N, C-alpha and C positions, 0 to 999 in steps of 0.2 A: 504494500500500500504506500503510494507516494504521499509526501507531505506538501500541502499547498498553503500559502499565506492566507490569513483569515479574510482578506479583502480582494483576493485574486478573482479573475473572471471565471476560472474553472471551479473554484470553490463555491462561488455564488450560483453557478449553473448546477453544480452537484447538489447544493442545498435546496434549490428550487425544485429539482427533480424529486428529491425526497419529500418535499412538502406536498407535491401534487400527485405522486405516484400511487397513492392508495385511496384516492377519493372515489373513483368509479370502479368498483370491484365487487365480485360475487364471492362472499366469504364461505368457506367450508362449514363453519360453525352455524351458519344461518339456516338451520334445518332442525327438525324435531329429533331425529335419530343421529347420534354421534358415535363414531368408532373410537372406543377408548384406546385401542392400539395406535390408531393414527394420531390421536391427540398426544399420546405419550411421545411419539416420534417428533411431532411438530414442536412441542414444548421443549424437549431436551435438545433438539437441534438449535433452537433459539438460545438456550442457556450456554451451550458449547460455543457457539459463535460469539456470544457476549463475553464469555471468559477469555476466548482467544483474542478478542479485541482489547480487553483490559491488559492482558499479558503483553501484547504487541505495543500498546501505547506507553507502557512503563519501561520499554527498552530504549535507551538513549541512542543506540545505533540505528534505530528505525527512523530517525529524523535526519533528513538530508541537510547538510550544512551545519549540523549541531542542534542540540535541543535548547529551546527557549520557552519562557512562560507563555508567550503569545502563541507559539506553535502547539504547545500542550493544550491551551484553552481552545484553539481552533479545532483541534482534532476531537476533543471532548464534546464540542458543540455538534460536530457532524455525527459523532456516535450517539449523542443524545437524541437527535432528530430520527436517526435510524431506529433507536429503541422505541421512541414514541409511535412510529408507524408500524413496527412489528407488534407492539401491544394491541394496536387497533386490529391488525391482521389476526391476532390470536383470539380476539373476541371479548365478550362482556366481563369475564372474570379478570382478565389481565388489564382491561381498560380501567376497571374500578381499583385494582391493586396499584396501577400506575398513578391514578389520581390520589390514592392514599399515600403513596410514597412521595408525592410532590409536597407533602407536609413534613417530610423527615429530612430537614436540612442538616440534622446531626449525623446522618448516615451517608449522604451523597454530596458531591461537589455542587456548586451553585448552577453550573451549566445543565446538569441533569435535572435538578429541581425546577429550573425555569421552564425547560421543555415539557416535563411531565405535567406542569401546571396548565399547559396549553392543551392537554389531551381532551378532546371533545368526542363524545360517542355518537356522532352523526352517521348512522349506518342504514342500510336498506331496510325498508318496512317489510313486514310479513303480510301475507294475503288476507283479504277480507273473509275468505272461507274459514281460515284459522281463527280469526276474531270471533266469528259466529259460533264456532265450536267451543271456544274457551268460555264465552259468556254463558252459553247454554249449560255447560258443565258446572260452572261456578254458581250461577244464579237460578238454575233449575227451570228457566223459561227461554223461549226463543226471543230474538231481538224485537220483532213486531209486537209481542205481548208486553214488552217492557218499555218500549219507546215509540213515540209517534213518528219520529224520524231519526235516522242514524246515518251520518255521512260515511260512506265506505272508504274514502280517501282520508288518511290521518292528517291532522294539522301539525303533528310533530312525531318523529320516530327516533328512538335512542336504542342503546344496546340492551337495556333491561325491559323496554316496552314501548308502546306507542299510544298516542292520544287521539280520540275521535270526538267530534262535536255531535251532540244529539239533543233531542227534546223529549221530555217526559209527557205522559198522557195528561198530567196535571197542568202542563203548559210551561214549566220551567225549562230554560236552556241550560244544559249541563255539558261537561266534558267527561269522557269515559277513558280511563287509563287502563290498558290491557297489557298484561305481562307477556313477554315473548315466549312462545311455545318451547318446551324442552329445556327451559332455563335452569330449573332445579337439578335436572340430571346432568347438565353441563357443569354446573357448580360442583356437584359431587365428584365427577371425573377429574376436573381440573384441580380441586383442592387436595384430592388424594395424591396427585402427581406433585403438586407444590409442597406437600408435606415431606416427600423424599428430597426435593431440592433444598428445602429449609434445613433438614438434618445435615445435608452435605455442607452447607455454608456454616452451620453451627459447629461442626467438627473440623472445619478447615483451620490449620494452625495460624494463619494470618487473619483471614476475614472473620473467624469466629471469636477472636480474642476481644473481650470487652463488649460483645454484642449479644443481645438476647433475641436471636432470630426466631426461636420457637415462640417466644412471647409476642413478637411482632406478627408472626403467622396467625396465632390464635386471635389477636386483636383484629386482624384483617377478616378472618372468618366470621367473627361476631358482627362486624359492621356490614359485611356482605349479606349475611342471612337476614339481618334486620332491615336492610334496604329493599329486599324483594318481598317483604311481608307487608302487604298493602293495608292490612288492618292496623298495624303499628303506625304506618304513615298517616292514616286517618285520625288516630288518637293524637298524634303529634300536631296535626292541623287544628284539631279542636282545642288542645291546650294553648297553642300559639294564639288562636283567635280569642280565647278567654283572657289571656294576658293583656291583649290590646283592646278589650271591649270598651274601655273608657276613652279611647283615642279615635276621634272621627276621621283623622287623616291617615289611618292605616286600615286596609281591607284585607281580609283573609277568606278565601273561598270556603263555603259551608260544605260539609260532607253529607252525602245522602246515603245513610247506612243501609237502607233497604236495598240499595243497588250496589253494595260493596261486599267484597269477599277478600280472601288472601291473595287473589290474582287479578281482581277487578276493583278499581276505585272510581267512584262517581262523585264529581265535585261540581259545585256551582260554577257556571261560566261567568268569569269576571274579566272582560277584555280590558286592555289598556295599552298604552304606548310604552315600548321598551325603554327603560331608564337611560340607556346609552344612545338612543335616537334623539340627539340633541336638537336637530333642526325640526323634527316633528313636534317636539315639546314646545319649541318656540312658536311654531305655526299654530298650535292649539291654544296659545295665549297663557301657558302655564309658567309660573314664576320659577325659573331654573335655580336661582339662588336659594329659595325656600325649600325646594325639593332636595337640594344637596345637603342643607342643614338638617332637614327632617330625616333623611336617610341615615345620617350619622347618629342622630338622637335615638332613632328607633333601635339601632343595633346596640348602642350603649345601654338603653333601657333593658333590652334582652339580656345583656351580659351582666350588668352590675346590679340590677334590681330584681329581675325575674330568675336569673340563674339558668335559663332555658333559651338557647339561641340557635338561629339558623346557621348550620355549619358550612353552607355552600352558597353564599349570597352573591353569585356572579351576576352580571347584567341580564342574563337570560331568565333568571328567577325573580327579578324585580321589575315591575312595570308601574306606570302612573295612570290613574283614571282621568277621564275628561275633567273632573272636578279638582284634580291636583292631589288626590290621595295616593299613598303608596300601596301597591298590591304585591303580596308575597306569594310565590308558587313553590311547589316541590318541597315536601317536608320529610323526605326519606332519610336525610342525613341531618340529625340535630345533635347539639351538644348540651351538656349539663355541667354546672359548676356548683359543687357542694358548699355548704356553709364553712366547713373547715378549710376549704381551699381559699375562700375569701379572706380568712384571717391571715394565711400565709402570704397571699397577694398584698395585703396591707403591709406586712412586715417587709416584703420586697420593695414596695413603694417608699417606705420610710428609709430603708437602706440606700435606695437610689438617691433620695432627696438629701441624705446626709453624706453621700459618697463613701459609705461604709461597705467595703467589699466583703468583709467577713459576715456581716448581717445578711447581705444578699445571698452569699453562698449557703448559709444556714437555712434560709427560707426556701431556696431552690432545692436543697436536699430534702427538706420536709415535703415539698411539692412533688418530689419524684422526678424533677427536671435535671437533676445533677446526681451523678453516682459518686459517693465519697471514695477517694483513693488514698494510698499511703502518703503520697506527696501532692498536696493541693496547692503548692507554691505557684506553679505555672498557671493554674486556673485562676488563682487569686490575682495574680499580676494581670492576666487578660481582662478580668472583670474590672479591676481598678483602672486600667487603661480606657476601657469603654465608658466607665463612669466619668472619668475626667473629660473625655471627648463629648459625652452626652450632655454634661452640665455646662459646656461652654456657651450654649445658647439658652435663651428663655424657653420655658416649657412650650409655650404656644407657637414658637418658631421652629419646633422640631418637625421632622417628616417621619410618618410611620414607616414608609418604605425604607428610608435610610436607617432607622433604628433596627428594623427587622433584618436588613442586610448585614448590619454590624453584628447582631446577635448570631446569625447563621454563620458568618465568617469565623467568629470565635468558637462557635459550637463544633464545627467540623474538625475532627481530629482530636477533640477534647472529650472528657467523660460526661458530656451533656447528653441527656436522653429526654428531649422535649416530648411530653405526652401529646397524643393526637389533639386533645382539647386545646392545648396551648398553641399548637401550630395552626389549627383551624382558626383560632381567634386572630393570630397575627396575619394570616393570609387574608382573612375577611377584612381586617382593618386596612390592609394595603389596597385591596380591591375597591373598597368604599372610598378611600382617599383618591384613587385614580378616577373613579366615576364622578366624585364630587368636583374635582378639578376640571373634568370635562364639562360639567354643568355650569360651574362658576370658576373661572381662572383664579379668583382671589380666595377660593375656599381653603380653609385650613382645618384639618381634622382635629389636630391637637387643641386648637382654640375651642372647638365644640366640646372636646373631652375634658377640658380643664375643670369645669364646675363639677362634673361627675367624679373625677379623680379626687378633688378636694373634699367633696362630700363623703367619699369612701374613706379617706384618710382621717377625717375628723368625726367619723361615725354619725354624720348628719348634723353636727353642731355648726351652726351657720356663722358665728362671728369669730374674728381672729383671736379675741381674748380667750374665749373658751378653747379654741384650737391650741393656743399656747399652753394653757393650764392642763389640757388633756395630755399634750406631749410631755410636759414637765412631770405630770403624775406617772405617765408611762415609763419615762426614764428612771424616776425614783423607784418605781416598782421593780424595774429590771435590775437596778443596782442592788436593791434589797434582796431580790431572789438570788442574784449571783453571790452576795455575801453569805446568805444562809446556806447556800449549797457548797461553799468553799471547803468547810471542814470535811464533808463527805467525800468531795473530790480528792482531797489530800489523803484521806484514809484509803480510798480505792487505789490511789497511786502507790502508797506504801505496801498494800497487800500484793499488788502486781509485782513490785520489786522483790518481795519475799518469795513469791512463787516463780520468779524468773520469767514473767510474761512480758515484761517491757523490752522492746527491741530498739536498739540504737543504731541508726543508719548513718554511716560516714562515707562520704563520696570524695575521692581524690582524683581529679582530672588527670594529673600527671601519672598516677599509678595505672589508671585505666588505659592511658595511651601506651604505656610500656607493656602492659599485658596484651593489648591488641597487637602491638608490634611483635611481641614474642610469639603469639599465636600464628600470625602471618608468616613469620620466619620458619616456624615448625612446619607449616603447610608447604612453604617453598622447598624445604628440605625433602619432604615426601615427594613433591613433584620431581625434584632432581633425581631422586632414587629411581622413580618410575621411568624417567627418560633414559637413565643409564641402563636399566634392565631391558627395556624394549629395544634400545639401540643395539645392545649386545646380542639380544635374541635375533634381531633382524640380520645382523652381520653373520651369525652362525648359520641361520637358515639360508642366506644367500650363498655362502660358501658351499653348503651342501645341496645347492641347486633347488631349494624349495622357494621358487621365486615369488609366487603369490602370497605365501605365508609371510615371507620377508617384507613384502609391500605392506601387508596389513599391520605388522609389528612396527614398521617405520612410520606408517600413518598415525598410529596411536601415539608413538613417541612425539611426532610433530604436533598433534593436538595438545598433548600435555605441555609441550614446550611453549606453545602460544599462551596457555593458561599461566605458565610460570612467568613469561614476559609481562603479561598484564598485571600479575601480582606484584612484580618488582616495580613496575611503573606506578602502581597505586601506592606502594610503600614510599617511593621517592616523592610523590606528590603530597602525601600525608606529612612527611618530614618537613617539606618546605612550608606547609601551613603553620607549623609550630616553630 
């Protein structure tokens, strides 16, 4: 594989081909009966090609003219586009897994996360005959018995299902969401194969270290099964509508439970203008600035007050009614924030406000977003750097996208384990900030969020005096708690000393360098012995007219000789560094 500059004509042409190569295609998985053997081959071929690409990209000799950060980034970008298109090719399970992985910036470099976030499941629709069969199986009646009219052509089609417009006999206009046929069987086949792939990664000496791939797999399974359970989605829609019943500027479609089952969901038809169609909103006379502000307020209300939030608020799931009210769609993926999590979030906010890296670390460990290690020094320094950089500007002048980028940059390669809830929130904030700026160039998400954040940190006490007294009381309680706990901590330390459980780690850079050099010299000696042995064997074989055996022995000696030369060059380069 040749290496091309990021902005070359060939690179752009290759990227465009990848972008368009999978749009019009008939997918093998788009049928009711799947071959488990064929799926096994397709999935493992993708994994093998992916691993081969990772291996190749990590070899410095594969970069013409030498390796640079720009070349690595360009190659990762091309590979990320290929991965995105192959996931679409593999079908619903992998489309959803890719979308979930787009929230795991602690596992993958930014190029992969950005491309996976673009993964859209616009796939061919299934036939109207299949729709009729599924509705009759699920609701026990034929379509004419249930609906006065039913449009055979779907208004939207995705990997998990498609949506048809219909009218009930009572006169209400509704949309009927029908699950793709054979989806559960496909999930069962794919997840069984993915289990084996997950175990391979978990047991890998490099990729498995410090990664809970089994836990990630189980979380993906849970989210996937929840998303294809339409009764659960209906309950989510009802809960979401109840939370906003006091707000006339938010609309949520009503669920028609009489026409709903685990594979069919019937909702009130609530048409609107897509929130990212800025010109259409302007033509309808809607105040774009007000829509931008209300969009941010609605999400902050979900997150900080309700603790129940829409986990995928992309522009396709939010519209604006002719009256200017926000309309939310698609409640298959929702997030919840428990009360205990709010307390730790408050501690994190206090730590950020005070530039206290240790307090931030403690709260992130309690949230499960950070895995404690023996040496937290590098993590503490990274967080302190971010806090110093973050606090350079006033709160309302910060950008959510910039803050999340900084977080993800620090997280990758560090023991951060952002839970899905955390990354869903950060991605939603970034999306809403982008939509808000499209609606209103002067929109600032942080300015809208500031009153909510201040209310959260002060527990709803509105005036600054009370806030100061609360913080003073909190600090005093914290000092008192630390003082009362000090004797016990000293006693625990002494007990550990008596048992010999305390370990003292001493690191000497000079000693490590000498040990590494000694190990390399020992390896070089082994190489030299092997070269001598194979050279002598080749000579004896040649003298005794065993020409081919002599050539084989000489070739082995030459290969080992090249390895010895590379080792000596590395040693020389390492010595010059010091």
